[in-house]
N, C-alpha and C positions, 0 to 999 in steps of 0.2 A: 446372489450377492457377488459384487465385484471384488476381486482380490486386490488388495492394496500393496503396492511395491514396498520393498524393505526400505528404500530411500525415503519414500513418503512417510512411512511410519517413523523412521529415525528423525527426519526433519521436523515432524510435528512434535515428537517427544523432546527433541533438543530445544526447539523454539519455546515450548511450554516451560521446560526446566530453566532455560536461560532468562526467561522473563520473570522469574520469581525474585522477590525482595532479598532473599537469602543469598542468591547468586551475586546480586549487585553488592551486597554487604561484603561477600567474600572478595570480590574484585577490589573494593575500597581497602579492605584489610591487606591484600597483597601489595597494593600501591603504598600503603602506610609502612609496611615492613620494608619494602624496597627503599623508601625515603629514609627510614631510621637507620638502615644499614649503610647508607651513603658515607657517613664519616668513618665507619669501620673499614670500608674498602677504599677510603681516600677519594671518593667520587671518581673512581678510575673509569677508563674507557670500557673495560669489561663490565663494570657495574652498570653503566648506561646501556651497554649492548644487551645485557640480560633482559631488561624491561622492554627495550625496543624490539628485540626479536620475539619475545613472548606476545606482546600486544599486536605485532604485525601478523603473526601466525593466527592468533585468535580472530583478529579482524578479517583476515583473508577467508577463513573458514566460515565465519558467521555471515559474510556477505552472501554466500551460496544458500545457506539455510534460510536467511531472511527473504531472499529473492524467491525461493521455492514456496515458502509460506505465503508471500504476497501474491505470487502468481495464482496459487490455488484460491485464495480469498477473492481476488479480482474476478476470476472465472466464475466462481460461485455467485457472486453479486450480479455479474452480467446475466447469468442464466435466470436468476430470480427476477431481475428487471425485465428481461425478455418475457417471462411468464406473466408478469403484471401487465405489460403492454398487450400481450396476446389475449388475456382474459378480460381486458377493459373494453366495454362496448364503445365504439366510436374512436378508439385509439388507432393510430396509423401503424399497421403491421410492417410497413417499410422501415420503421425505426428498429425493428428487431435486428440484432447482430451488427449494429453500427460499427463496433470496434474492428470489424473485419474489412471495412470498406477502405478504399484508397483515400489519400488526403484530400484530393480535389472533390470527390463526392461527399466526403464528410463535411468539408467547408461549405458546400452548397446547402446541405441540411442545416448546418449551424446558422448560415445567413438567413435562411427562411424563418427559423425560430427566433433569431435576434430581431427580425422585422416584426414578427408577431408580438414579441415582448415590448418593443418600442411603441407599437400601435396601442397595446393595452395600457401602457403608462400614459400615453397621450389621452386616452379615453378617461383614465382616472383623473388626470389634471383638469379635464373638462366636466368633471362631476359625474362621469359615467361609471360603469362597473367593469371589472376585469375578469369576471367569472364566466363560465360556460365555454363553448367552443367558438372559434372565430369563423368556422365554415358556415355557409348559408344553410 
């Protein structure tokens, strides 16, 4: 079994925790308290600075946690898609790991599949079918 880094464990736990409805409710409550205290502090610059600083720090940190979680999820989905392509008879194994190709090569693959889609739509418009494989 592979050892999971402390950051991965922390990012997963923090993402899970921050995605809970209670955390959202807590954030709304903090904003409400801040708004209510506005008249008490005379809507001063310091009063505004408190919320601006707090939200900026939280946003800054959450960007890294969200990016880490998104990267892991994307990589897992790519591996699963690669396995589906690999295991499907007649599938093009050249499509494995497309996300690692340069932009020019990726655009060439995209153009090929856009042409196939266009031909299939034309075939549908003429009363044909769009199922099966286009290869002879």
